[in-house]
N, C-alpha and C positions, 0 to 999 in steps of 0.2 A: 838170353833174352836181351832185346835191345830196349832203348829208352821209350820207344813208341808202344811196345807191348806192355811195359811196366806201367806207363801212364794209362793205357787202356784197361789193364787189370785193376789198377787203383780206382779208376772211374767206375768200373763195374762193381767193385766191392763197396764203394761209397753209395752207389745207387741201391744195391741190395740192402745195405745197412739202413739207409733212409726209408726204403719201402717197407722194411720190416717193423721199424719203430714209429713210422709216421702216424698210423692209426692210434697207437697208444699215446703219443704226444698230443694228438688232436683232442682225444678224450680228456687227457689231463688238463690241457689248456682250457677246455670248455668247463670242466669242474672248477678250476681255479677262478675263472671269470664269475661263475655262479657264487662261489664263496666270497669273493670280493664284493659282489652286489649285495649279498646277504649282510656282510659286515657293514656296508655303508648304510643299509636300512636300519640295522641295529644301532649304529652310531647316531643316526638322526633321532631315533626313538629315545635313546639315552639322553641326548641333549634336551629334547622336549621335556622329559621327566625331570631332569635336573632343574630346568627353568620353572616347572610347576612347583617342585619342592621348595625352591628358593623363594618363589612368590608366596607360597603358603607359610613358610617360616616368617617372612616379613610381616604378613598379615597377622599371624599369631602373636608376634612381638608387639605389634601396634595395639591389638586388642588387650593384651596383658598390661601394657603401659596405660591405656585408658582406664582399666580397672584399678590399677595402682593409684592413679591420680584421684579417681572417684573415692576410693576408700581413705586416701590421705586427707582429702577435704572433709570427709565424714568424721574421721578421727579428730581433726582439728576442731570441728564444730562441737563434738561430744566433749572434748577437753575443755573448751570454753564454757560449755553448759555446766560441767562438773565444777569448774572453778567458781562460776556464778552461784551455784547451789551451795557450795562450801562456804562462800562468803556470806550468803544469806542465812545459813544455819548458824554461823558464828554470831550474827546480830541477834 
């Protein structure tokens, strides 16, 4: 065999190999693109949910702090009233 026949045979083998696996590779490539698109959609959804949870947590903390302040003032007022009543009962 001379170098021309070897090159021709190698070319034919390469073409046969590619023609046999090309449909499989095309399907796989298509499936991978679909998976990547699905992952991007999922990632965006997770980011949105994370933002919602973060905002909800901040709102809950603000509500809790408002309640704490409300009850603290109420407790201070009751404490003053009790001290006043105690002082009055001593007289």
